[in-house]
DOLO-308002 format. One line per 2 residues: number of its first residue (from 1); for each residue x, y, z of N, C-alpha, C. Coordinates in steps of 0.05 Angstrom, whole numbers. Layout:
N
NUM	X,Y,Z,X,Y,Z,X,Y,Z ~ ... $
END
This chain:
436
1	1411,900,1417,1392,919,1407,1399,947,1417 ~ 1409,950,1442,1417,975,1453,1440,987,1437 $
3	1458,969,1428,1481,978,1412,1473,991,1386 ~ 1453,979,1373,1443,990,1348,1430,1018,1353 $
5	1415,1020,1375,1403,1045,1381,1424,1067,1386 ~ 1445,1060,1400,1466,1080,1406,1479,1089,1379 $
7	1484,1069,1362,1497,1076,1336,1479,1094,1320 ~ 1454,1088,1319,1435,1104,1303,1433,1132,1315 $
9	1433,1135,1342,1430,1161,1355,1455,1178,1348 ~ 1479,1165,1349,1503,1180,1344,1504,1189,1315 $
11	1497,1171,1297,1497,1179,1269,1477,1200,1262 ~ 1453,1198,1275,1433,1218,1270,1441,1246,1280 $
13	1455,1246,1302,1464,1272,1314,1485,1284,1295 ~ 1504,1266,1285,1524,1276,1266,1512,1287,1241 $
15	1491,1273,1232,1478,1282,1207,1465,1309,1211 ~ 1452,1313,1234,1439,1339,1238,1459,1361,1240 $
17	1482,1357,1254,1502,1377,1256,1514,1384,1228 ~ 1517,1363,1211,1527,1368,1184,1508,1385,1168 $
19	1482,1380,1171,1462,1395,1157,1462,1424,1166 ~ 1464,1428,1192,1465,1456,1202,1490,1471,1192 $
21	1513,1456,1191,1538,1468,1183,1535,1477,1153 ~ 1525,1460,1137,1524,1468,1108,1502,1488,1102 $
23	1482,1488,1120,1461,1508,1116,1473,1536,1122 ~ 1489,1538,1143,1501,1564,1149,1522,1571,1128 $
25	1537,1550,1117,1558,1556,1097,1545,1566,1071 ~ 1523,1553,1064,1510,1562,1039,1500,1590,1042 $
27	1490,1597,1066,1479,1624,1070,1501,1645,1069 ~ 1526,1637,1077,1547,1657,1076,1558,1661,1048 $
29	1553,1642,1030,1564,1645,1003,1549,1669,989 ~ 1565,1685,974,1553,1708,962,1546,1703,933 $
31	1559,1684,919,1553,1679,891,1537,1653,888 ~ 1523,1651,866,1507,1628,861,1525,1603,857 $
33	1547,1607,844,1566,1584,840,1576,1573,866 ~ 1583,1591,884,1592,1582,910,1571,1567,925 $
35	1546,1577,925,1525,1563,939,1521,1535,927 ~ 1523,1533,899,1519,1506,887,1541,1487,894 $
37	1566,1496,894,1588,1479,902,1586,1469,931 ~ 1579,1488,949,1576,1481,977,1554,1461,981 $
39	1531,1465,966,1509,1447,968,1515,1419,959 ~ 1529,1417,936,1537,1390,925,1555,1376,944 $
41	1575,1391,955,1594,1378,973,1579,1368,998 ~ 1561,1384,1007,1546,1376,1031,1529,1351,1025 $
43	1516,1350,1001,1500,1327,994,1517,1302,993 ~ 1541,1304,981,1559,1281,979,1566,1270,1007 $
45	1573,1289,1025,1581,1281,1052,1558,1267,1066 ~ 1534,1278,1062,1510,1266,1076,1505,1238,1066 $
47	1507,1234,1039,1502,1207,1027,1523,1187,1038 ~ 1548,1196,1040,1569,1178,1051,1562,1170,1079 $
49	1553,1190,1095,1546,1185,1123,1523,1165,1125 ~ 1503,1168,1107,1480,1150,1107,1489,1121,1101 $
51	1507,1119,1080,1517,1092,1073,1532,1079,1096 ~ 1549,1095,1109,1564,1085,1132,1545,1077,1154 $
53	1524,1092,1158,1504,1086,1179,1490,1059,1173 ~ 1482,1055,1148,1469,1030,1141,1487,1006,1144 $
55	1513,1009,1136,1532,987,1138,1536,980,1167 ~ 1538,1001,1184,1542,996,1212,1518,982,1225 $
57	1494,990,1217,1470,978,1227,1469,949,1219 ~ 1476,943,1193,1474,915,1184,1495,897,1198 $
59	1520,909,1202,1540,893,1216,1532,887,1245 ~ 1520,907,1257,1511,903,1285,1489,883,1286 $
61	1470,884,1265,1448,865,1265,1459,836,1261 ~ 1478,832,1244,1489,806,1241,1504,796,1266 $
63	1516,816,1280,1531,808,1304,1513,798,1326 ~ 1489,810,1329,1470,802,1350,1450,781,1340 $
65	1452,773,1314,1434,752,1304,1408,762,1293 ~ 1404,788,1290,1379,798,1279,1378,796,1249 $
67	1401,795,1235,1402,793,1206,1418,769,1198 ~ 1411,755,1176,1427,732,1167,1455,739,1159 $
69	1474,721,1163,1502,726,1156,1506,722,1126 ~ 1519,741,1113,1525,739,1084,1547,719,1078 $
71	1544,702,1056,1564,681,1048,1580,692,1025 ~ 1607,691,1027,1624,701,1005,1619,684,979 $
73	1622,698,956,1617,685,930,1637,663,925 ~ 1662,666,934,1683,646,929,1676,619,942 $
75	1664,620,966,1657,596,980,1635,581,964 ~ 1617,596,952,1595,583,937,1606,568,913 $
77	1624,581,898,1634,569,873,1654,546,878 ~ 1667,547,901,1688,527,907,1675,500,912 $
79	1650,500,924,1639,475,932,1633,456,909 ~ 1621,465,886,1617,447,864,1643,437,852 $
81	1664,453,852,1689,444,841,1700,421,857 ~ 1697,422,883,1707,401,900,1692,375,895 $
83	1666,376,891,1650,353,886,1653,341,859 ~ 1663,358,839,1666,347,812,1689,327,810 $
85	1708,328,828,1732,311,827,1725,282,828 ~ 1709,272,848,1703,243,849,1687,234,824 $
87	1670,251,813,1654,243,789,1672,238,766 ~ 1692,256,761,1710,253,738,1728,229,742 $
89	1738,225,766,1757,204,771,1743,177,769 ~ 1718,175,778,1704,149,778,1693,142,751 $
91	1687,162,734,1672,156,709,1688,139,689 ~ 1712,146,682,1725,132,660,1742,108,668 $
93	1732,91,687,1747,68,695,1738,44,680 ~ 1755,23,680,1747,-2,666,1725,-16,681 $
95	1722,-11,708,1700,-23,722,1674,-14,712 ~ 1673,12,704,1647,23,694,1639,8,668 $
97	1660,3,650,1654,-11,625,1644,-40,631 ~ 1657,-53,651,1649,-80,658,1620,-80,669 $
99	1614,-60,686,1587,-58,697,1566,-54,675 ~ 1574,-37,655,1556,-31,633,1549,-56,617 $
101	1570,-73,612,1566,-97,597,1550,-118,612 ~ 1554,-119,639,1541,-140,655,1514,-133,664 $
103	1509,-107,670,1483,-99,682,1472,-77,665 ~ 1449,-81,651,1437,-60,635,1425,-38,652 $
105	1425,-41,678,1412,-21,695,1431,2,701 ~ 1456,2,691,1474,24,697,1485,37,672 $
107	1468,43,652,1478,58,629,1487,86,635 ~ 1475,101,655,1484,129,658,1514,132,662 $
109	1529,114,678,1558,119,680,1573,118,654 ~ 1563,103,634,1577,102,608,1574,128,593 $
111	1553,143,598,1549,168,585,1567,189,597 ~ 1572,188,623,1589,208,637,1616,211,625 $
113	1631,190,617,1658,194,606,1658,212,582 ~ 1636,211,565,1637,226,541,1638,256,547 $
115	1623,265,568,1622,294,573,1645,302,592 ~ 1654,284,609,1674,292,628,1702,283,621 $
117	1705,270,598,1731,258,591,1753,279,590 ~ 1749,303,579,1771,322,578,1781,332,605 $
119	1765,328,627,1772,339,653,1793,324,668 ~ 1795,296,666,1813,282,684,1841,291,684 $
121	1854,299,662,1882,307,664,1885,332,682 ~ 1866,351,681,1868,376,697,1863,370,727 $
123	1842,354,732,1835,349,760,1855,331,774 ~ 1865,310,759,1882,290,772,1910,301,776 $
125	1919,320,759,1946,330,762,1950,347,786 ~ 1930,361,796,1932,378,819,1937,364,845 $
127	1920,344,853,1924,332,879,1943,309,879 ~ 1953,299,857,1968,274,857,1994,278,843 $
129	2014,262,850,2041,262,837,2038,250,809 ~ 2059,251,793,2058,241,766,2048,213,763 $
131	2050,196,784,2040,169,782,2011,168,776 ~ 1995,187,789,1966,187,784,1960,202,759 $
133	1978,220,750,1973,235,725,1972,216,701 ~ 1989,195,701,1989,176,679,1965,158,679 $
135	1954,153,703,1931,135,704,1908,144,688 ~ 1900,170,690,1877,179,673,1881,175,644 $
137	1906,172,634,1911,169,605,1897,144,595 ~ 1895,123,612,1882,99,603,1852,103,600 $
139	1838,116,619,1809,121,614,1805,138,590 ~ 1823,158,585,1819,176,562,1821,160,536 $
141	1840,142,534,1843,126,510,1822,105,508 ~ 1805,103,529,1785,81,530,1761,89,513 $
143	1765,98,489,1742,102,471,1734,74,461 ~ 1739,53,478,1733,26,471,1704,20,472 $
145	1686,35,485,1658,28,483,1649,25,455 ~ 1661,41,436,1652,39,408,1665,14,395 $
147	1687,3,406,1700,-19,393,1690,-46,402 ~ 1681,-49,428,1673,-75,437,1644,-81,431 $
149	1623,-68,444,1596,-75,437,1587,-60,413 ~ 1599,-38,405,1588,-22,383,1607,-22,359 $
151	1619,-45,353,1637,-46,330,1623,-43,303 ~ 1597,-47,302,1583,-45,276,1581,-18,264 $
153	1576,4,280,1572,30,267,1592,39,247 ~ 1619,35,251,1638,44,231,1634,31,204 $
155	1623,7,202,1621,-7,177,1605,8,156 ~ 1582,21,161,1567,35,140,1583,56,126 $
157	1606,65,137,1621,87,124,1633,78,98 ~ 1639,52,94,1652,43,70,1634,46,45 $
159	1607,38,47,1591,42,24,1586,71,16 ~ 1590,90,35,1584,118,29,1602,129,6 $
161	1627,120,5,1645,130,-16,1636,120,-43 ~ 1628,94,-44,1620,83,-70,1593,96,-79 $
163	1576,103,-59,1551,116,-66,1556,143,-78 ~ 1577,158,-68,1582,184,-79,1589,182,-109 $
165	1604,160,-117,1611,157,-145,1586,151,-161 ~ 1569,134,-150,1545,128,-165,1527,152,-168 $
167	1527,169,-149,1511,193,-150,1517,211,-173 ~ 1541,208,-186,1548,225,-209,1533,219,-234 $
169	1520,196,-236,1506,188,-260,1480,204,-263 ~ 1471,209,-288,1445,224,-292,1422,208,-280 $
171	1401,223,-274,1376,211,-264,1357,205,-286 ~ 1345,181,-285,1327,173,-306,1301,191,-306 $
173	1295,203,-329,1270,219,-331,1246,202,-330 ~ 1223,214,-326,1197,200,-325,1182,204,-352 $
175	1163,186,-356,1146,189,-379,1158,181,-406 ~ 1180,166,-406,1192,157,-431,1178,133,-442 $
177	1177,130,-469,1164,106,-481,1182,82,-476 ~ 1169,59,-471,1184,34,-468,1184,18,-493 $
179	1205,2,-496,1208,-14,-521,1222,-40,-513 ~ 1217,-61,-529,1230,-87,-524,1254,-89,-544 $
181	1277,-97,-533,1300,-100,-550,1297,-124,-568 ~ 1296,-120,-594,1292,-141,-614,1319,-154,-622 $
183	1339,-137,-625,1365,-147,-634,1387,-127,-628 ~ 1410,-136,-619,1433,-119,-616,1450,-121,-642 $
185	1452,-98,-655,1467,-97,-681,1497,-97,-674 ~ 1505,-78,-658,1533,-76,-648,1532,-60,-622 $
187	1555,-51,-613,1556,-37,-588,1541,-11,-585 ~ 1537,3,-608,1523,29,-607,1498,30,-624 $
189	1488,7,-633,1463,6,-649,1447,-18,-641 ~ 1421,-14,-637,1403,-36,-629,1377,-33,-644 $
191	1363,-55,-648,1336,-55,-659,1316,-59,-636 ~ 1295,-43,-635,1275,-46,-614,1247,-48,-626 $
193	1229,-61,-612,1201,-63,-621,1186,-41,-606 ~ 1175,-22,-622,1161,1,-611,1135,5,-625 $
195	1113,3,-610,1086,6,-622,1082,-13,-646 ~ 1091,-37,-642,1087,-57,-663,1106,-55,-687 $
197	1125,-37,-687,1144,-34,-708,1172,-38,-698 ~ 1190,-47,-716,1218,-50,-709,1232,-24,-717 $
199	1245,-12,-697,1259,14,-701,1288,10,-695 ~ 1305,19,-712,1334,18,-707,1343,43,-692 $
201	1357,39,-670,1365,62,-653,1395,64,-653 ~ 1404,88,-659,1433,94,-656,1437,110,-631 $
203	1454,100,-613,1457,112,-586,1472,139,-588 ~ 1461,158,-574,1472,185,-574,1497,186,-555 $
205	1517,199,-564,1540,205,-546,1561,184,-544 ~ 1559,162,-560,1580,142,-558,1587,131,-586 $
207	1610,119,-587,1619,106,-612,1635,82,-604 ~ 1627,58,-613,1641,34,-606,1657,25,-630 $
209	1678,10,-627,1694,-1,-649,1676,-17,-668 ~ 1681,-15,-694,1664,-27,-714,1667,-57,-715 $
211	1644,-70,-721,1643,-99,-725,1627,-107,-749 ~ 1607,-89,-758,1589,-97,-780,1591,-79,-804 $
213	1607,-58,-803,1609,-40,-827,1625,-54,-848 ~ 1613,-59,-872,1628,-73,-893,1651,-57,-904 $
215	1651,-30,-900,1672,-14,-910,1697,-13,-892 ~ 1694,-25,-868,1716,-24,-849,1722,-52,-838 $
217	1746,-57,-831,1752,-83,-818,1742,-83,-789 ~ 1739,-106,-778,1731,-108,-750,1753,-95,-733 $
219	1745,-75,-716,1764,-60,-701,1770,-72,-674 ~ 1792,-63,-663,1801,-73,-636,1779,-67,-616 $
221	1772,-87,-601,1752,-86,-579,1723,-83,-590 ~ 1719,-86,-616,1693,-85,-627,1675,-109,-618 $
223	1687,-133,-619,1672,-157,-611,1665,-155,-582 ~ 1684,-146,-566,1679,-143,-537,1656,-124,-531 $
225	1656,-102,-547,1634,-82,-543,1607,-94,-550 ~ 1606,-109,-573,1581,-121,-581,1572,-142,-560 $
227	1592,-157,-550,1585,-177,-530,1574,-164,-504 ~ 1585,-141,-496,1575,-127,-473,1546,-117,-478 $
229	1541,-107,-502,1515,-98,-508,1494,-121,-507 ~ 1502,-144,-517,1485,-168,-516,1480,-175,-486 $
231	1501,-174,-470,1498,-181,-442,1478,-163,-428 ~ 1479,-137,-434,1462,-118,-419,1434,-115,-431 $
233	1430,-121,-457,1405,-114,-470,1389,-137,-481 ~ 1401,-159,-487,1385,-182,-498,1361,-189,-482 $
235	1338,-188,-495,1313,-196,-482,1302,-175,-462 ~ 1313,-151,-461,1306,-132,-441,1285,-112,-451 $
237	1270,-100,-433,1253,-78,-439,1267,-52,-431 ~ 1269,-33,-449,1285,-9,-444,1267,15,-448 $
239	1277,39,-440,1262,64,-443,1279,83,-461 ~ 1266,95,-480,1280,112,-500,1276,141,-493 $
241	1298,156,-493,1297,185,-488,1309,200,-512 ~ 1295,219,-523,1306,235,-544,1319,259,-532 $
243	1334,274,-549,1349,298,-541,1342,321,-560 ~ 1328,342,-550,1321,364,-568,1345,377,-581 $
245	1369,374,-569,1393,387,-580,1404,372,-604 ~ 1394,347,-609,1403,331,-631,1380,325,-650 $
247	1387,315,-674,1367,307,-693,1352,283,-683 ~ 1327,280,-692,1312,257,-683,1321,231,-697 $
249	1330,234,-722,1342,211,-737,1367,220,-751 ~ 1385,201,-756,1410,208,-770,1406,205,-800 $
251	1427,208,-816,1424,208,-845,1418,180,-855 ~ 1421,160,-838,1414,132,-846,1386,124,-838 $
253	1372,143,-827,1344,137,-818,1343,124,-791 ~ 1364,123,-776,1364,111,-749,1355,131,-729 $
255	1338,123,-710,1329,141,-689,1353,146,-669 ~ 1357,171,-663,1378,178,-644,1366,180,-616 $
257	1375,163,-598,1362,162,-572,1383,154,-550 ~ 1375,161,-525,1388,149,-502,1372,124,-494 $
259	1385,103,-485,1372,79,-478,1376,74,-448 ~ 1353,76,-433,1354,71,-404,1346,42,-399 $
261	1361,29,-382,1355,1,-375,1335,0,-352 ~ 1323,-23,-349,1302,-26,-329,1312,-21,-300 $
263	1338,-25,-295,1348,-20,-268,1356,9,-264 ~ 1349,27,-283,1355,55,-279,1381,65,-289 $
265	1398,47,-300,1423,56,-312,1420,65,-340 ~ 1436,85,-348,1437,95,-376,1457,78,-391 $
267	1446,62,-410,1463,43,-425,1486,58,-440 ~ 1480,80,-452,1500,95,-467,1524,102,-449 $
269	1518,112,-425,1538,120,-406,1553,96,-395 ~ 1538,74,-391,1550,50,-380,1572,39,-398 $
271	1567,40,-424,1587,30,-444,1612,47,-443 ~ 1609,73,-440,1633,91,-438,1648,87,-412 $
273	1633,85,-390,1645,83,-363,1661,57,-361 ~ 1651,35,-373,1664,9,-370,1686,5,-391 $
275	1690,25,-409,1712,23,-428,1705,7,-453 ~ 1679,5,-460,1671,-8,-484,1665,11,-507 $
277	1665,37,-502,1658,57,-522,1673,82,-517 ~ 1677,98,-539,1688,124,-537,1665,145,-533 $
279	1670,166,-519,1651,189,-519,1651,201,-547 ~ 1627,208,-558,1626,217,-585,1606,240,-588 $
281	1616,263,-595,1599,287,-601,1598,290,-631 ~ 1574,287,-643,1572,288,-672,1576,317,-682 $
283	1559,335,-672,1560,362,-682,1557,382,-659 ~ 1534,381,-646,1528,399,-624,1530,385,-598 $
285	1536,399,-576,1537,386,-550,1510,374,-543 ~ 1509,351,-530,1485,338,-523,1480,339,-494 $
287	1457,330,-485,1447,334,-458,1466,324,-437 ~ 1477,300,-439,1493,288,-418,1523,289,-426 $
289	1531,307,-442,1559,308,-452,1579,309,-429 ~ 1574,326,-409,1594,329,-387,1598,302,-372 $
291	1576,288,-367,1578,262,-353,1592,242,-370 ~ 1587,241,-396,1600,222,-414,1630,228,-416 $
293	1638,253,-418,1666,260,-420,1681,253,-394 ~ 1668,257,-371,1680,250,-346,1683,220,-344 $
295	1663,205,-353,1665,176,-352,1687,166,-369 ~ 1691,178,-393,1713,170,-411,1740,176,-398 $
297	1743,199,-385,1768,206,-371,1774,186,-349 ~ 1754,178,-334,1758,159,-313,1767,131,-324 $
299	1753,123,-346,1760,97,-358,1788,98,-369 ~ 1796,120,-382,1823,122,-393,1844,122,-372 $
301	1840,137,-350,1859,139,-329,1863,112,-314 ~ 1841,96,-313,1843,71,-299,1848,47,-317 $
303	1851,53,-343,1858,32,-362,1837,11,-366 ~ 1811,19,-366,1790,0,-369,1785,-7,-399 $
305	1778,-32,-404,1769,-40,-430,1788,-33,-452 ~ 1778,-18,-473,1794,-12,-496,1817,8,-490 $
307	1816,19,-466,1838,38,-458,1862,23,-446 ~ 1859,-3,-441,1881,-18,-430,1904,-21,-450 $
309	1929,-17,-441,1952,-20,-460,1953,-48,-472 ~ 1943,-68,-457,1944,-95,-468,1921,-100,-488 $
311	1902,-81,-490,1880,-84,-509,1885,-66,-533 ~ 1873,-42,-533,1875,-24,-556,1890,2,-549 $
313	1894,6,-523,1907,31,-514,1892,56,-524 ~ 1866,53,-526,1849,76,-535,1851,83,-564 $
315	1861,65,-581,1865,72,-609,1844,57,-627 ~ 1836,70,-649,1820,58,-669,1839,43,-688 $
317	1837,16,-688,1855,1,-706,1843,-27,-710 ~ 1851,-41,-731,1840,-67,-736,1845,-86,-713 $
319	1827,-105,-709,1829,-123,-687,1854,-140,-689 ~ 1862,-147,-714,1885,-165,-717,1911,-153,-708 $
321	1911,-126,-705,1936,-112,-697,1937,-108,-667 ~ 1915,-115,-654,1914,-110,-625,1930,-130,-610 $
323	1949,-121,-593,1964,-141,-577,1947,-157,-559 ~ 1924,-147,-552,1907,-162,-534,1886,-179,-547 $
325	1887,-181,-574,1866,-196,-588,1865,-225,-579 ~ 1887,-237,-576,1887,-266,-569,1875,-269,-542 $
327	1882,-250,-524,1872,-254,-496,1843,-246,-493 ~ 1834,-225,-508,1808,-214,-503,1786,-222,-522 $
329	1794,-233,-545,1774,-239,-565,1761,-266,-561 ~ 1772,-283,-544,1761,-310,-541,1732,-309,-530 $
331	1727,-294,-507,1699,-294,-498,1680,-282,-518 ~ 1687,-259,-531,1667,-246,-548,1661,-263,-573 $
333	1679,-281,-582,1673,-295,-607,1648,-311,-604 ~ 1640,-319,-580,1616,-334,-576,1592,-315,-575 $
335	1596,-288,-572,1574,-270,-569,1556,-269,-593 ~ 1565,-268,-618,1547,-267,-641,1530,-292,-643 $
337	1537,-314,-629,1522,-338,-632,1493,-337,-622 ~ 1487,-322,-599,1460,-323,-589,1438,-318,-609 $
339	1441,-298,-628,1419,-295,-647,1414,-319,-664 ~ 1435,-336,-669,1431,-359,-687,1422,-383,-671 $
341	1424,-383,-645,1417,-407,-629,1388,-413,-626 ~ 1370,-392,-625,1342,-399,-620,1331,-417,-642 $
343	1317,-436,-635,1303,-454,-654,1274,-446,-655 ~ 1265,-438,-678,1237,-429,-681,1218,-453,-677 $
345	1196,-448,-662,1176,-469,-660,1163,-475,-687 ~ 1149,-497,-688,1137,-505,-713,1119,-483,-723 $
347	1124,-473,-747,1107,-452,-759,1118,-424,-754 ~ 1138,-420,-735,1149,-395,-729,1172,-388,-747 $
349	1182,-362,-744,1204,-353,-761,1224,-339,-742 ~ 1250,-345,-745,1270,-331,-729,1292,-322,-748 $
351	1299,-296,-747,1321,-286,-763,1347,-295,-752 ~ 1363,-309,-767,1389,-319,-758,1412,-303,-769 $
353	1407,-287,-790,1428,-270,-801,1415,-245,-812 ~ 1423,-222,-803,1411,-196,-812,1430,-185,-834 $
355	1419,-170,-853,1435,-158,-874,1456,-139,-863 ~ 1450,-124,-842,1468,-104,-832,1471,-80,-850 $
357	1494,-68,-852,1499,-45,-869,1511,-54,-895 ~ 1497,-47,-917,1506,-55,-944,1506,-31,-962 $
359	1529,-24,-973,1531,-1,-990,1518,-6,-1017 ~ 1510,15,-1031,1497,13,-1057,1515,-2,-1077 $
361	1503,-21,-1092,1518,-37,-1112,1529,-62,-1100 ~ 1528,-66,-1073,1538,-90,-1060,1516,-110,-1056 $
363	1523,-134,-1047,1503,-156,-1043,1496,-158,-1014 ~ 1470,-160,-1009,1459,-163,-982,1450,-192,-978 $
365	1453,-203,-954,1444,-230,-948,1429,-231,-922 ~ 1407,-246,-922,1391,-250,-898,1384,-279,-896 $
367	1383,-290,-871,1377,-318,-867,1357,-320,-844 ~ 1341,-342,-844,1321,-346,-824,1319,-376,-818 $
369	1305,-383,-796,1300,-411,-789,1270,-414,-784 ~ 1259,-435,-794,1230,-440,-791,1226,-470,-791 $
371	1202,-478,-795,1196,-507,-796,1207,-519,-822 ~ 1219,-543,-821,1230,-555,-846,1208,-558,-867 $
373	1215,-551,-891,1197,-553,-914,1176,-531,-916 ~ 1178,-510,-899,1158,-489,-900,1162,-471,-924 $
375	1140,-461,-936,1141,-442,-958,1146,-414,-947 ~ 1167,-401,-958,1175,-375,-947,1177,-354,-970 $
377	1171,-329,-962,1174,-307,-981,1188,-284,-966 ~ 1198,-265,-982,1213,-242,-971,1205,-217,-985 $
379	1203,-195,-970,1197,-168,-981,1217,-148,-969 ~ 1232,-135,-988,1250,-114,-980,1238,-88,-990 $
381	1231,-70,-971,1216,-46,-978,1235,-22,-976 ~ 1242,-10,-999,1257,15,-1000,1238,39,-1000 $
383	1249,62,-1002,1233,87,-1003,1214,87,-1027 ~ 1224,75,-1049,1208,75,-1074,1188,52,-1075 $
385	1189,34,-1055,1170,12,-1054,1185,-15,-1051 ~ 1170,-37,-1053,1182,-64,-1051,1203,-68,-1073 $
387	1226,-80,-1065,1248,-85,-1084,1240,-109,-1103 ~ 1248,-106,-1128,1243,-127,-1147,1270,-140,-1156 $
389	1290,-138,-1139,1317,-148,-1146,1316,-178,-1149 ~ 1333,-188,-1166,1336,-217,-1169,1345,-230,-1143 $
391	1335,-254,-1137,1343,-268,-1113,1323,-265,-1091 ~ 1301,-249,-1095,1282,-245,-1074,1256,-260,-1078 $
393	1258,-282,-1093,1234,-298,-1098,1228,-317,-1075 ~ 1205,-331,-1076,1197,-350,-1055,1216,-373,-1054 $
395	1220,-384,-1029,1237,-407,-1025,1225,-426,-1005 ~ 1236,-451,-1005,1227,-472,-986,1249,-478,-967 $
397	1243,-478,-941,1263,-484,-920,1273,-512,-923 ~ 1299,-516,-918,1311,-542,-921,1304,-560,-898 $
399	1317,-584,-897,1309,-604,-877,1315,-594,-849 ~ 1333,-575,-845,1338,-564,-819,1322,-539,-813 $
401	1305,-531,-832,1289,-507,-828,1303,-481,-835 ~ 1326,-483,-848,1341,-459,-856,1333,-449,-884 $
403	1332,-422,-886,1325,-410,-912,1340,-383,-913 ~ 1350,-376,-937,1365,-351,-940,1361,-339,-967 $
405	1366,-312,-969,1364,-297,-995,1388,-279,-997 ~ 1397,-275,-1021,1418,-255,-1027,1409,-239,-1051 $
407	1414,-212,-1050,1406,-195,-1071,1425,-171,-1072 ~ 1424,-158,-1095,1442,-135,-1099,1427,-109,-1094 $
409	1438,-92,-1077,1426,-66,-1071,1431,-48,-1094 ~ 1410,-35,-1104,1413,-17,-1128,1431,6,-1123 $
411	1444,15,-1144,1462,38,-1142,1447,64,-1137 ~ 1421,65,-1143,1406,89,-1138,1388,88,-1113 $
413	1393,67,-1097,1377,64,-1073,1381,87,-1053 ~ 1359,98,-1042,1361,120,-1023,1374,110,-997 $
415	1394,124,-986,1405,116,-961,1384,116,-938 ~ 1388,97,-920,1370,95,-898,1369,66,-887 $
417	1352,61,-867,1348,35,-856,1322,25,-866 ~ 1322,3,-883,1298,-6,-897,1289,-33,-886 $
419	1263,-37,-881,1253,-62,-869,1255,-85,-888 ~ 1261,-108,-877,1262,-134,-891,1244,-153,-876 $
421	1223,-163,-889,1203,-180,-876,1203,-208,-889 ~ 1206,-229,-872,1205,-256,-882,1181,-269,-871 $
423	1165,-283,-888,1140,-296,-880,1142,-325,-888 ~ 1137,-343,-868,1138,-372,-872,1114,-384,-859 $
425	1097,-397,-875,1074,-411,-864,1055,-393,-848 ~ 1052,-369,-855,1034,-351,-841,1047,-335,-818 $
427	1072,-342,-811,1086,-327,-790,1108,-309,-803 ~ 1113,-286,-790,1132,-266,-801,1153,-258,-781 $
429	1176,-249,-791,1197,-237,-775,1209,-215,-792 ~ 1218,-194,-778,1229,-170,-792,1256,-163,-782 $
431	1272,-151,-801,1298,-140,-794,1302,-116,-813 ~ 1326,-106,-816,1331,-83,-832,1357,-86,-848 $
433	1358,-73,-871,1382,-69,-886,1389,-39,-886 ~ 1413,-32,-877,1421,-4,-875,1438,3,-900 $
435	1429,22,-914,1443,32,-938,1456,59,-932 ~ 1483,60,-930,1496,85,-922,1496,105,-944 $
END
């Protein structure tokens, strides 16, 4: 304590002498500038003296124990670095993994390698020779916790890629009218029951090879396309969507629609994507044109369906010329059979052969199955009214319940899809004759 007092007394005496010196110096200055310079210099010297005095007092206080000793910053930061080494070295060992698997009470050590894994090469290389430097390489490569008990997480990544492809398909709108599929005419035309009436629907945006047009031969992959339509639509309830950019009906009186299946798939697009139909733009671009064109490109590039070189190679041509006819036509030949297979219950009526498309002046034929010996009649209703053509009189079903009519379509008949109704024993069934 006496030492501090002596230091303070000496410093105070020096400070007072400095003040007296500069007071006399300032008084001797004759100009204002000189007085200001002398005063500033004096103030600077006095501040330095005060700082020196405080430092001396603090040092003396620490020396005698009156003030706490200051700790250098380097010592403070070095201590955590030294303790970090055992944590890094101990964390990524195989013993830790074994402990984690055997005892659920030690999960924290398995978390430590994830955050400290990059440190082992730096920490281990300083205190150890190369022999220990190679050792941490094994813990670093030990991203095995994900491979042994957690091998399941990587599996969900596989479905994600297929889901991205599925996501390209259009989304089914809401509020569409539902209809029951009454009959599949061919790959791009179906009959549906809507509000108690049979409506013929021509699918927007697609064109399948012909199978029922009397003006054209059966085209390559036409039977396959019809068989696929039977597979997807027979007995199904579907939803019909119109397109404001297109006409509501075509020149044959068929409703132009998109057909959505109950599982949310767009039937039109499905036929193109699987290679059973061509993308078809009639006049103006339609709502889903971009998706349909992309689906056709994908089918063509991958050689699906009619795009396969062994089938049609993407060409419109008669089925007999297709190199793949022998190989591909066998399954579809049985496809037209389902409409003829149902056996009508006693008193019921089932259409077994529809007239299809019949040009003016040609002969149309329709057949049905009912109870044997039943009295049957037929009505073909054109725009001008019921047809009075020869061959449309009443008939009696044969011993097998089969009955049929053939008649000639008038040369002046208005083009369109015209209803044909067969009535046997009080029960009726309807189909259509399409006049192009």
